[in-house]
C-alpha positions as CSV (number, residue, x, y, z in Angstrom):
1,V,0.0,0.0,0.0
2,L,1.4,3.3,-1.0
3,V,1.0,6.3,1.3
4,K,1.6,9.9,0.2
5,Q,4.5,11.5,2.0
6,E,2.3,14.3,3.4
7,D,0.0,11.8,5.1
8,I,3.0,10.5,7.3
9,S,3.2,12.4,10.6
10,P,6.7,12.6,12.2
11,A,7.2,11.0,15.6
12,H,6.9,13.2,18.4
13,I,10.1,14.3,20.3
14,L,9.2,15.5,23.7
15,D,11.1,17.8,26.0
16,E,11.2,17.8,29.7
17,Y,7.9,19.6,29.8
18,G,6.1,17.0,27.6
19,L,6.1,19.4,24.7
20,C,6.9,18.2,21.2
21,T,10.0,19.9,19.9
22,L,8.8,19.4,16.3
23,C,5.1,20.7,16.4
24,G,4.9,22.3,19.8
25,E,1.9,20.4,20.9
26,A,1.5,18.9,24.4
27,D,1.6,15.2,25.2
28,P,-1.9,14.2,26.4
29,H,-0.2,11.9,28.9
30,Y,1.4,15.0,30.5
31,L,-0.2,18.4,30.5
32,R,-3.2,20.3,29.1
33,F,-3.2,24.0,28.3
34,V,-6.2,26.3,28.2
35,L,-5.9,29.7,26.5
36,N,-7.4,32.8,28.0
37,T,-8.1,34.8,24.9
38,E,-8.6,38.1,26.8
39,T,-5.3,38.1,28.6
40,Q,-3.4,35.9,26.0
41,T,-2.2,33.7,28.8
42,Y,-2.5,29.9,29.5
43,S,-3.7,27.9,32.5
44,V,-2.4,24.4,32.9
45,G,-3.5,21.0,34.4
46,A,-3.2,17.3,33.7
47,G,-3.8,15.9,30.3
48,A,-6.6,13.5,29.7
49,G,-4.3,10.4,29.7
50,F,-2.1,11.7,32.6
51,D,0.2,9.0,34.0
52,R,3.3,10.9,35.1
53,E,5.2,10.8,38.4
54,T,7.2,13.9,37.8
55,V,5.9,17.2,36.3
56,K,7.7,20.4,35.4
57,I,5.3,23.2,34.3
58,P,6.9,25.4,31.5
59,D,7.2,29.1,31.7
60,T,5.5,29.5,28.3
61,F,3.4,27.5,25.9
62,K,3.3,28.5,22.2
63,G,5.0,31.7,23.0
64,L,2.5,32.9,25.7
65,P,3.0,32.8,29.5
66,V,1.6,30.0,31.6
67,V,0.2,31.9,34.6
68,E,-2.3,29.7,36.4
69,V,-3.1,26.1,37.6
70,F,-6.7,25.7,36.8
71,E,-9.5,24.2,39.0
72,N,-9.1,20.5,39.8
73,A,-6.0,20.5,37.6
74,F,-4.4,17.4,39.0
75,S,-7.1,16.3,41.4
76,G,-6.8,12.6,42.3
77,K,-3.8,12.0,40.2
78,K,-2.3,9.1,42.2
79,T,0.8,8.7,40.0
80,L,2.0,12.2,40.7
81,K,5.0,12.4,43.1
82,S,6.8,15.7,42.2
83,I,5.8,19.0,40.6
84,T,7.8,22.0,39.8
85,F,6.1,25.3,38.9
86,G,7.1,27.5,36.1
87,A,8.4,31.0,36.7
88,N,5.1,32.7,35.5
89,I,2.6,31.0,37.6
90,T,0.7,33.6,39.8
91,K,-2.1,31.5,41.2
92,I,-3.4,28.1,42.0
93,S,-7.1,28.4,41.1
94,N,-9.4,28.9,38.1
95,G,-9.7,32.7,38.4
96,D,-13.4,32.5,39.1
97,S,-14.3,33.4,42.8
98,S,-17.6,31.6,42.5
99,K,-15.9,28.2,42.1
100,T,-13.3,26.3,44.1
101,S,-9.8,25.2,43.3
102,Y,-8.8,21.8,44.8
103,A,-6.1,21.7,42.2
104,F,-4.1,18.7,43.7
105,Y,-6.8,17.3,45.9
106,G,-6.2,13.7,46.8
107,C,-2.7,13.4,45.2
108,E,-1.9,10.9,47.9
109,N,1.6,10.1,46.6
110,L,2.7,13.7,46.0
111,Q,5.9,14.2,48.0
112,E,7.6,17.3,46.5
113,V,6.2,20.6,45.5
114,V,8.5,23.4,44.2
115,L,6.6,26.6,44.1
116,N,7.9,29.6,42.2
117,E,8.8,33.1,43.4
118,G,6.1,35.2,41.8
119,L,3.1,33.0,43.0
120,Q,0.6,35.2,44.7
121,E,-2.4,33.0,45.6
122,I,-3.0,29.4,46.7
123,G,-6.6,28.5,46.1
124,L,-9.2,26.7,48.3
125,G,-8.2,23.1,49.1
126,A,-5.4,23.2,46.6
127,F,-3.3,20.4,48.4
128,Y,-6.1,19.0,50.6
129,F,-5.4,15.2,51.3
130,C,-1.9,15.1,49.9
131,S,-0.9,12.9,52.9
132,K,2.6,12.3,51.9
133,L,3.5,16.0,51.5
134,S,5.7,16.8,54.5
135,E,7.5,20.0,53.5
136,I,6.8,23.1,51.5
137,T,8.6,26.4,50.9
138,I,6.2,29.3,50.7
139,P,7.6,31.9,48.3
140,S,8.1,35.5,49.5
141,T,5.6,36.8,46.9
142,L,2.6,34.9,48.2
143,V,-0.2,37.1,49.4
144,K,-3.2,34.7,50.0
145,I,-3.7,31.1,51.1
146,D,-7.3,30.0,50.9
147,Y,-9.5,27.7,53.1
148,R,-8.0,24.2,53.7
149,A,-5.3,24.7,51.2
150,F,-2.9,22.2,53.0
151,S,-5.3,20.2,55.1
152,R,-4.5,16.6,55.9
153,C,-0.8,16.9,54.8
154,S,2.1,15.7,57.0
155,F,4.1,18.9,57.7
156,E,6.5,19.0,60.6
157,S,7.1,22.8,60.1
158,V,6.0,25.5,57.8
159,Y,7.4,29.0,57.4
160,I,4.9,31.8,56.6
161,P,6.6,34.9,55.0
162,S,5.5,38.4,55.9
163,S,4.0,38.8,52.4
164,V,1.1,36.6,53.4
165,V,-1.7,39.0,54.5
166,R,-4.7,36.9,53.8
167,M,-5.2,33.4,55.1
168,G,-8.5,31.4,55.2
169,N,-9.6,29.0,57.9
170,L,-8.1,25.5,58.6
171,I,-5.2,26.0,56.2
172,F,-3.3,23.3,58.0
173,G,-6.4,21.6,59.4
174,D,-6.1,17.9,60.4
175,N,-2.4,17.9,59.7
176,L,-1.3,14.2,60.1
177,N,1.8,15.4,62.3
178,T,0.2,16.6,65.5
179,D,3.3,18.5,66.4
180,L,3.2,20.9,63.5
181,V,5.2,24.1,64.0
182,I,4.0,27.3,62.2
183,N,6.9,29.7,62.0
184,C,5.6,33.2,61.1
185,A,7.7,36.2,60.0
186,A,5.0,38.4,61.3
187,S,5.4,39.7,64.9
188,S,1.7,39.0,65.6
189,E,-1.3,37.5,63.8
190,P,-2.3,39.8,60.9
191,S,-5.9,40.9,60.8
192,G,-6.6,39.1,57.6
193,W,-5.7,35.7,59.0
194,S,-8.4,33.3,60.3
195,K,-8.1,32.5,63.9
196,G,-8.7,28.9,63.1
197,N,-5.1,28.4,61.8
198,M,-3.7,29.2,65.2
199,T,-5.7,26.5,67.0
200,N,-3.8,23.5,68.5
201,N,-0.5,24.2,66.7
202,Y,2.9,25.3,67.8
203,I,3.4,28.9,66.8
204,S,6.5,31.1,66.5
205,W,6.2,34.8,65.7
206,N,8.9,37.0,64.4
207,S,10.7,34.0,63.0
208,K,13.6,34.5,60.6
209,D,13.4,31.1,58.8
210,E,11.6,27.8,58.9
211,K,14.2,26.1,61.0
212,F,13.5,28.4,64.0
213,G,12.5,25.5,66.1
214,K,9.5,24.4,68.2
215,P,8.1,26.7,70.9
216,T,7.3,25.2,74.3
217,Y,3.6,25.8,74.0
218,K,0.7,25.2,71.6
219,V,-2.0,27.8,70.8
220,N,-5.5,26.7,71.7
221,Y,-8.2,29.2,70.6
222,G,-5.8,32.1,71.1
223,V,-4.6,30.8,74.5
224,E,-1.1,29.8,74.9
225,N,-0.7,26.3,76.6
């Protein structure tokens, strides 16, 4: 059987981001990109056939910046173990305040998350039920962490930089390590933080870094114990 040359598609050659170096398209087993035609930017999430353990989000796709992880982007992807954000990501959500985020909900094998400097917002329930996630570095550009963003993770300690001025309730709720230490750069609780985050956790104020150490008391409904 003779096949015309133009009918033969070249094999895809994928780079570290799952993008074909020949045609520029994304491998459906890796990532899916959604174009915002108004801002000429892309949001990103798992492709329809996602089966990867390690993901690197590119800075750009087809010459345009990748700025957002969309709603439910990797929710329930049990193969995912590590993800590194691209330099242009500013929020983990879908940009619609009437909806939720839950971007990595139930990624029970996720152990490594590398957030980028430039990230400003972590949406509702973003890393909820990521039970093997035991450490995270919050970038100094982050402004807002929404409700239950890191609930039911396994953190030993978390450092909250002074840039974070808004924080929803139960950010670290039901943490699987009951001796969680929250080290805060702020000298006292900012007015935009929900009181629920300070309940039954070890808190250090005016901390310089995440290795500050564990205080001798827990905070329980605003009372030091």
